[in-house]
C-alpha positions in Angstrom: 91.4 87.9 90.7 90.6 87.2 94.3 94.1 88.3 95.4 95.2 91.9 96.1 98.8 93.1 96.4 102.3 92.1 95.3 104.3 91.3 98.5 101.7 92.1 101.1 98.9 90.0 99.6 95.3 89.5 100.6 93.3 86.6 99.1 89.6 86.6 100.0 86.8 84.0 99.9 83.1 83.8 100.8 79.7 84.9 99.9 77.1 87.2 101.6 74.9 84.3 102.6 77.5 81.5 102.7 79.0 80.0 105.9 81.7 82.6 106.3 83.7 85.4 104.9 87.5 84.9 105.1 90.9 85.3 103.7 94.6 84.7 103.8 97.2 87.5 104.3 100.6 86.6 103.0 103.7 88.7 103.2 103.0 90.0 106.8 106.3 91.0 108.3 107.3 88.8 111.3 107.5 90.0 114.8 104.6 92.5 114.6 102.4 92.7 117.7 99.0 91.4 116.6 96.4 93.4 118.5 93.3 91.3 118.0 91.1 93.9 119.8 92.2 96.5 117.3 91.4 94.2 114.3 88.0 93.5 115.8 87.5 97.3 116.4 88.1 97.9 112.6 85.5 95.2 111.8 83.0 96.8 114.3 83.4 100.1 112.4 82.3 98.3 109.2 79.7 95.9 110.6 75.9 96.3 109.9 73.4 97.5 112.5 75.5 100.3 113.9 72.8 103.0 113.8 69.4 103.9 112.4 71.0 105.0 109.1 72.6 101.6 108.4 71.1 98.2 107.5 69.4 96.5 110.4 71.2 93.2 109.7 72.7 92.1 113.0 76.1 90.4 112.7 78.8 90.2 115.4 81.4 89.9 112.7 83.8 88.2 115.1 87.1 87.5 113.6 88.9 84.2 114.1 92.7 84.1 113.4 93.6 80.6 112.3 97.3 80.8 111.6 100.4 83.0 111.3 100.4 84.2 114.9 102.3 82.8 117.8 102.4 84.2 121.3 100.8 87.4 120.1 103.2 88.2 117.3 103.2 87.6 113.5 105.4 84.7 112.5 105.9 85.7 108.8 103.7 82.8 107.8 100.3 83.3 106.1 97.6 84.6 108.4 94.4 82.8 107.8 91.1 84.1 109.2 87.4 83.7 109.0 84.3 85.7 110.0 81.2 83.5 110.2 77.9 84.7 108.8 75.2 84.3 111.5 72.2 86.5 110.5 71.3 85.7 106.9 67.7 86.1 105.8 68.1 84.3 102.4 64.3 84.1 101.9 64.2 87.9 101.4 65.9 87.4 98.1 63.8 84.5 96.7 61.8 86.9 94.5 65.1 87.9 92.8 66.2 84.3 91.9 65.0 84.6 88.3 65.5 88.3 87.5 68.2 90.9 87.1 68.2 93.8 89.6 68.9 97.2 88.0 72.5 98.5 88.5 73.6 95.3 90.3 76.2 92.7 89.2 73.4 90.2 88.6 73.4 90.4 84.8 77.1 90.8 84.2 78.0 88.0 86.7 75.5 85.7 85.1 76.9 86.4 81.6 80.4 85.8 82.7 79.9 82.6 84.7 76.5 81.3 83.6 75.5 80.9 87.3 75.0 83.3 90.2 74.1 83.3 93.9 71.1 85.5 94.1 71.1 85.7 97.9 72.3 89.1 98.8 74.5 89.4 95.7 76.7 86.4 96.6 80.3 87.1 95.9 79.5 90.7 94.6 78.0 91.7 98.0 79.6 94.5 99.9 79.7 92.1 102.8 82.9 90.7 101.2 84.7 93.9 102.3 85.0 92.2 105.7 88.2 90.5 104.5 89.6 93.8 103.3 89.1 95.3 106.7 91.0 92.4 108.3 93.8 92.8 105.8 93.8 96.5 106.3 93.9 96.2 110.1 97.0 94.0 109.9 98.6 96.5 107.5 97.8 99.3 109.9 99.6 97.5 112.7 102.8 97.5 110.7 102.3 101.1 109.5 101.7 102.3 113.1 105.3 101.2 113.9 106.5 103.3 111.1 104.6 106.4 112.2 102.2 106.3 109.3 98.5 107.1 110.0 95.5 106.8 107.7 92.2 108.7 108.4 89.2 108.7 106.2 85.9 110.5 106.8 82.6 111.3 105.1 83.0 114.7 103.4 79.7 114.7 101.3 76.3 113.1 101.3 74.1 114.1 98.5 74.4 117.8 98.1 75.6 118.4 101.7 79.3 118.8 101.6 82.2 120.1 103.7 83.3 123.3 102.1 86.9 123.3 103.4 89.9 120.9 103.1 91.0 118.5 105.8 93.4 120.9 107.5 90.4 122.9 108.9 88.8 120.0 110.7 89.5 118.0 113.8 89.6 114.5 112.3 89.5 112.9 115.7 85.7 113.9 115.7 85.1 111.5 112.8 84.0 108.6 115.0 81.8 110.7 117.3 78.7 110.5 115.0 76.9 107.9 112.9 77.8 109.5 109.6 81.6 109.6 110.4 82.0 113.3 109.5 84.4 115.5 111.4 82.0 118.5 111.3 79.2 117.9 113.9 76.8 120.4 112.3 77.2 119.0 108.8 77.0 115.4 110.2 73.6 116.2 111.7 72.4 117.5 108.3 73.8 114.4 106.6 72.1 112.1 109.1 68.8 113.8 108.7 69.0 113.5 104.9 69.9 109.8 105.0 67.1 109.1 107.5 64.6 110.9 105.2 65.8 109.1 102.1 65.5 105.8 104.0 61.8 106.4 104.8 61.2 106.9 101.1 62.7 103.5 100.4 65.4 105.2 98.4 69.2 105.6 98.7 71.8 108.4 98.4 75.5 108.6 97.6 78.4 110.8 98.5 82.2 111.3 98.9 84.8 109.9 101.3 88.0 111.8 101.8 91.2 110.0 103.0 94.4 111.5 104.4 97.7 109.5 104.8 100.2 111.2 107.1 103.8 110.2 107.7 104.3 108.4 104.4 108.0 108.5 103.4 109.2 109.9 100.1 110.1 107.3 97.4 107.1 105.0 97.3 105.7 104.1 93.9 107.1 103.7 90.4 107.6 106.3 87.6 105.7 104.3 84.9 103.0 101.6 85.3 103.4 101.2 89.1 102.5 104.8 90.0 101.4 105.2 93.6 98.3 107.1 92.8 97.4 104.5 90.2 97.7 101.8 92.8 95.5 103.8 95.2 93.0 104.5 92.5 92.8 100.8 91.5 92.3 99.9 95.2 89.5 102.4 95.7 87.7 101.6 92.4 87.6 97.9 93.5 85.4 98.8 96.4 81.6 98.2 95.9 79.7 101.2 94.7 82.7 103.4 94.0 82.4 105.5 90.8 85.3 107.9 91.0 88.7 108.7 92.4 90.8 111.8 92.5 93.9 112.8 94.5 95.5 116.1 95.4 93.6 119.0 93.9 92.0 116.6 91.4 89.3 118.0 89.1 89.2 121.2 91.1 92.7 122.1 89.9 91.9 122.1 86.2 90.9 125.7 86.1 94.1 126.9 87.8 97.4 127.9 86.1 100.7 126.1 86.5 102.0 129.1 88.4 99.2 128.6 90.9 99.4 124.8 91.1 103.2 124.1 91.2 104.4 123.0 94.6 107.6 125.0 95.3 110.5 123.2 97.0 111.8 124.8 100.2 114.4 123.7 102.7 113.2 122.2 106.0 114.8 120.7 109.1 116.8 117.8 108.0 115.7 117.9 104.4 113.5 119.3 101.7 109.7 120.0 101.7 107.2 121.9 99.6 105.5 125.2 100.4 102.1 123.8 99.2 100.7 120.4 98.5 98.5 120.7 95.5 100.0 117.4 94.2 98.5 115.4 97.1 101.8 114.0 98.3 102.6 112.3 95.0 104.7 113.6 92.1 105.6 111.6 89.0 103.9 108.6 90.5 106.2 108.6 93.6 105.4 109.9 97.1 107.2 113.1 98.1 106.8 112.9 101.8 103.9 115.3 102.1 100.4 114.2 103.2 98.7 112.0 100.6 95.0 112.9 100.3 92.4 111.7 97.9 88.6 111.6 97.5 86.4 108.6 96.6 82.9 109.0 95.1 80.2 106.4 96.0 77.0 106.0 94.0 73.6 105.6 95.7 73.1 101.9 96.8 71.5 100.1 94.0 69.0 98.2 96.1 66.0 100.5 96.7 62.7 99.4 98.4 60.5 100.7 95.6 58.9 98.9 92.6 61.2 98.8 89.6 61.1 97.6 86.0 63.5 94.9 85.0 64.1 91.7 82.9 63.9 88.1 84.0 66.4 85.3 83.0 64.4 84.7 79.8 64.5 88.3 78.7 60.9 89.1 79.6 59.9 92.4 81.1 58.8 92.2 84.7 58.5 94.3 87.9 59.8 93.6 91.4 60.2 95.2 94.8 63.3 94.5 96.8 62.9 93.1 100.3 65.3 92.7 103.2 67.7 94.9 105.1 69.8 97.4 103.2 71.9 100.5 103.7 70.2 103.8 102.5 73.7 105.2 102.2 76.9 103.1 102.1 79.3 105.9 103.2 79.4 105.5 107.0 80.3 101.8 106.8 82.7 102.4 103.8 85.0 104.7 105.7 87.0 101.8 107.3 87.0 100.0 104.0 88.7 103.0 102.3 91.3 103.1 105.1 91.9 99.4 104.8 92.6 99.5 101.1 94.9 102.5 101.5 96.8 100.8 104.3 97.4 97.7 102.2 98.6 99.8 99.2 101.0 101.8 101.3 102.5 98.8 103.1 102.8 96.8 99.9 104.7 99.7 98.3 107.0 100.0 101.4 107.9 96.3 101.1 108.4 96.7 97.3 110.8 99.6 97.9 112.7 97.7 100.5 113.0 94.7 98.3 114.3 96.9 95.4 116.9 98.5 97.7 118.1 95.1 98.9 
């Protein structure tokens, strides 16, 4: 299961401390202008070392497109790419070679395969999301031509949360601070909390909200291919994600149907709804309204404190993690959430077009 998607497909490869991270995108429509600078910008949003509240690992994360592009346009052939690892400190993980780190994939991966790469988590490292950002950037280039935009932002860190929905914020401010929060005052509070947690050798989690605008009605399937299920599966495949909700989500369970129903009303050239409690999806199919959802991220499992654990032989032991790690994954996860959403939406557009044909 290293491939994501049905028609627009991303296959990824690589490990955190291997030679490179890479992938192959198949199903990219031909004739799309390939803006390499934009793809690199998306990787820059994800890369380490951006600020004092992210890991200090310094990686340029320079993407190299190997195929599928001719004279600046997609050819319809598979687009191969790699991003070379250049700043690994594998020795930082030597004390983890023979033990299982709490709440990591070490134990489960070892039980499944009988072998594991202990350096930075190997294949289970969040560094593998580089490939997702490249695939998502390519999908965004297609969606841009269709007038579809995807914007994610940090809406909560620990107990510091935005208290209003996305309509009340200028989402263009998201990239103006290190936390990627559109509320400057809340962003400053979040950054202070993350910095304090970092000095304690600990970590903190939070929530990312994502808004998809311009999505046409009719995407998704009424049974097992529901659009919200596809988005949920995509988000839950991201490292450290523990929850997904769309529309009103869990907040809507205390309301009555008379309060939650989105009433249909006429609009210029068609039909719309007076409200959007459904989050742009009804019966598993998009209805043309904004699609919005929230993704919960747990605190990063690697903490720079002594912990109890078990070694490969089942003996109790203690260890203290070393190396360079994020005290909070949310700022760097924002572009990953957008990338996964972009690939889901484009894949469903291509699926719908193929069904119509």
